[in-house]
C-alpha positions as CSV (number, residue, x, y, z in Angstrom):
1,X,5.5,14.9,12.4
2,X,2.3,13.0,13.0
3,X,0.7,11.4,9.9
4,X,-2.8,10.3,9.5
5,X,-3.6,7.7,6.9
6,X,-6.8,7.2,4.9
7,X,-6.6,3.9,3.0
8,X,-8.8,2.2,0.4
9,X,-9.3,-1.1,2.1
10,X,-8.2,-3.8,4.5
11,X,-4.9,-4.8,2.9
12,X,-3.7,-1.2,2.8
13,X,-4.8,-0.8,6.5
14,X,-2.9,-3.9,7.5
15,X,0.3,-2.8,5.7
16,X,0.2,0.7,7.2
17,X,-0.6,-0.6,10.7
18,X,2.2,-3.2,10.5
19,X,5.1,-2.9,12.9
20,X,7.6,-2.8,10.1
21,X,5.9,0.1,8.4
22,X,5.5,2.0,11.7
23,X,9.1,1.5,12.6
24,X,10.2,2.7,9.2
25,X,8.1,5.9,9.6
26,X,9.6,6.5,13.0
27,X,13.1,6.1,11.6
28,X,12.3,9.0,9.3
29,X,10.8,11.3,11.9
30,X,7.1,10.5,11.5
31,X,4.6,8.7,13.6
32,X,1.4,7.1,12.6
33,X,-1.8,8.5,14.0
34,X,-4.4,6.0,15.1
35,X,-6.8,5.0,13.9
36,X,-5.8,4.3,10.3
37,X,-9.0,5.1,8.4
38,X,-10.3,2.3,6.2
39,X,-12.6,3.8,3.5
40,X,-13.7,0.3,2.6
41,X,-13.4,0.7,-1.1
42,X,-12.0,3.2,-3.6
43,X,-15.5,4.4,-4.4
44,X,-15.7,5.8,-0.8
45,X,-12.7,8.0,-1.4
46,X,-14.8,10.9,-2.5
47,X,-14.6,14.5,-1.0
48,X,-17.9,14.2,0.9
49,X,-16.6,11.1,2.7
50,X,-13.0,12.2,3.0
51,X,-14.1,15.3,5.0
52,X,-15.5,13.1,7.7
53,X,-12.3,11.1,7.8
54,X,-10.2,14.3,7.9
55,X,-12.1,15.5,11.0
56,X,-11.4,12.2,12.8
57,X,-7.7,12.4,11.9
58,X,-7.5,16.1,12.9
59,X,-9.0,15.2,16.3
60,X,-6.4,12.5,16.7
61,X,-3.6,15.0,16.1
62,X,-2.6,14.4,12.5
63,X,-0.3,17.1,11.1
64,X,-0.2,15.5,7.6
65,X,-2.9,13.4,5.9
66,X,-1.9,10.7,3.4
67,X,-4.3,8.7,1.2
68,X,-3.3,5.3,-0.2
69,X,-5.5,3.8,-2.9
70,X,-5.3,1.5,-5.9
71,X,-5.5,2.4,-9.6
72,X,-7.4,-0.8,-10.4
73,X,-8.9,-0.4,-13.9
74,X,-9.0,3.4,-14.0
75,X,-7.4,5.1,-16.9
76,X,-4.7,7.0,-15.1
77,X,-3.2,7.9,-11.7
78,X,-4.1,11.5,-12.5
79,X,-7.8,10.6,-12.8
80,X,-7.8,8.8,-9.5
81,X,-6.0,11.6,-7.7
82,X,-8.4,14.2,-9.2
83,X,-11.4,12.2,-7.9
84,X,-9.9,12.1,-4.4
85,X,-8.4,15.6,-4.0
86,X,-9.9,17.3,-1.0
87,X,-8.6,20.3,1.0
88,X,-6.7,18.8,4.0
89,X,-5.3,15.8,2.1
90,X,-1.6,16.5,1.8
91,X,-0.6,13.7,-0.5
92,X,-2.2,10.8,-2.4
93,X,-0.4,7.6,-3.4
94,X,-1.9,5.3,-6.0
95,X,-0.6,1.8,-6.1
96,X,-0.5,0.7,-9.8
97,X,-2.6,-1.5,-10.5
98,X,-3.2,-2.4,-6.8
99,X,-1.3,-2.8,-3.6
100,X,-0.7,-6.4,-4.3
101,X,1.8,-5.2,-7.0
102,X,3.9,-4.0,-4.1
103,X,3.8,-7.5,-2.7
104,X,5.0,-8.9,-6.0
105,X,7.8,-6.4,-6.1
106,X,9.2,-7.5,-2.7
107,X,11.2,-10.4,-4.0
108,X,12.5,-11.4,-0.6
109,X,9.0,-11.7,0.9
110,X,7.7,-13.5,-2.2
111,X,10.5,-16.0,-1.9
112,X,9.7,-16.6,1.7
113,X,6.0,-17.1,0.9
114,X,6.6,-19.4,-2.0
115,X,9.4,-21.3,-0.2
116,X,11.8,-20.8,-3.1
117,X,15.0,-18.9,-3.5
118,X,14.7,-17.5,-7.0
119,X,11.4,-15.6,-7.5
120,X,11.5,-12.3,-9.4
121,X,8.5,-10.6,-11.0
122,X,9.9,-8.4,-13.8
123,X,6.8,-6.2,-14.1
124,X,4.8,-6.2,-10.9
125,X,2.7,-3.2,-12.0
126,X,1.9,-4.6,-15.4
127,X,0.5,-8.0,-14.6
128,X,-1.9,-9.5,-17.2
129,X,-4.8,-9.1,-14.8
130,X,-5.0,-7.4,-11.4
131,X,-2.1,-8.4,-9.2
132,X,-4.4,-10.3,-6.8
133,X,-5.3,-12.7,-9.5
134,X,-1.6,-12.9,-10.6
135,X,-0.6,-13.8,-7.0
136,X,-3.1,-16.7,-7.2
137,X,-1.6,-17.8,-10.5
138,X,2.0,-17.6,-9.1
139,X,1.0,-19.7,-6.1
140,X,-0.5,-22.3,-8.4
141,X,2.5,-22.3,-10.7
142,X,4.8,-23.0,-7.7
143,X,2.6,-25.7,-6.2
144,X,1.7,-23.4,-3.3
145,X,-1.7,-23.2,-1.7
146,X,-3.5,-20.0,-2.9
147,X,-3.3,-16.8,-0.9
148,X,-6.8,-17.0,0.7
149,X,-8.6,-13.8,1.4
150,X,-6.9,-10.5,0.7
151,X,-6.9,-9.4,4.3
152,X,-5.6,-12.8,5.6
153,X,-2.9,-12.8,3.0
154,X,-1.8,-9.2,3.9
155,X,-1.6,-10.1,7.6
156,X,0.5,-13.2,6.8
157,X,2.6,-11.4,4.2
158,X,3.5,-8.6,6.6
159,X,3.9,-10.6,9.7
160,X,5.4,-13.9,8.7
161,X,7.0,-13.2,5.3
162,X,8.4,-9.8,6.2
163,X,6.8,-7.6,3.5
164,X,8.7,-4.3,3.4
165,X,7.5,-1.4,1.2
166,X,11.1,-0.1,1.0
167,X,12.1,-3.3,-0.8
168,X,9.2,-2.9,-3.2
169,X,10.4,0.6,-3.8
170,X,13.8,-0.7,-4.8
171,X,12.3,-2.8,-7.6
172,X,13.0,-1.1,-10.9
173,X,9.4,-1.6,-12.1
174,X,7.5,-0.5,-9.0
175,X,7.5,3.3,-9.2
176,X,4.3,3.7,-7.2
177,X,5.9,2.2,-4.1
178,X,9.0,4.2,-4.8
179,X,6.9,7.4,-4.8
180,X,5.6,6.7,-1.3
181,X,9.0,5.7,0.1
182,X,10.7,8.7,-1.5
183,X,8.1,11.1,0.0
184,X,8.9,10.1,3.6
185,X,12.6,9.7,3.1
186,X,12.9,13.1,1.3
187,X,11.2,14.8,4.2
188,X,14.0,13.7,6.6
189,X,17.0,14.6,4.5
């Protein structure tokens, strides 16, 4: 089944377009339709904008449309999904608090990035501030240069540090990543 993705921003686009993510989809009987649509901000994930995105994905052959966005400071996942729901969108995944929580939940990739053997974030979806700020704090605490820009970090984290959403989904405190992984794995069982 061909899947079209509409994502909130650059980091999500980089993750979805990564070779590892594409290979994982293919293993489960899905293939990613190109282009991955970058809404360029959660505020652009509104029905009037999404309809245009859906037309592009339909023309590209998408049989299923998936939206990936962040919770950020919204009150609930339900609120975010209700704002986005549009006929033609099959499923919406909301990273709690943000996609960077999924990065924190991938212990193996975090260890590679930090150059240590024992990193474990107990509550990646409940960081004191947004996960992006927490990544900066973690880098500083380990004497590591900061992550730089979100897009540059996402590229490095997927390409060189091996970020894998399936490992994030295995973290006991990262249910938003587990929801995405379960969706695609359940469809192939």
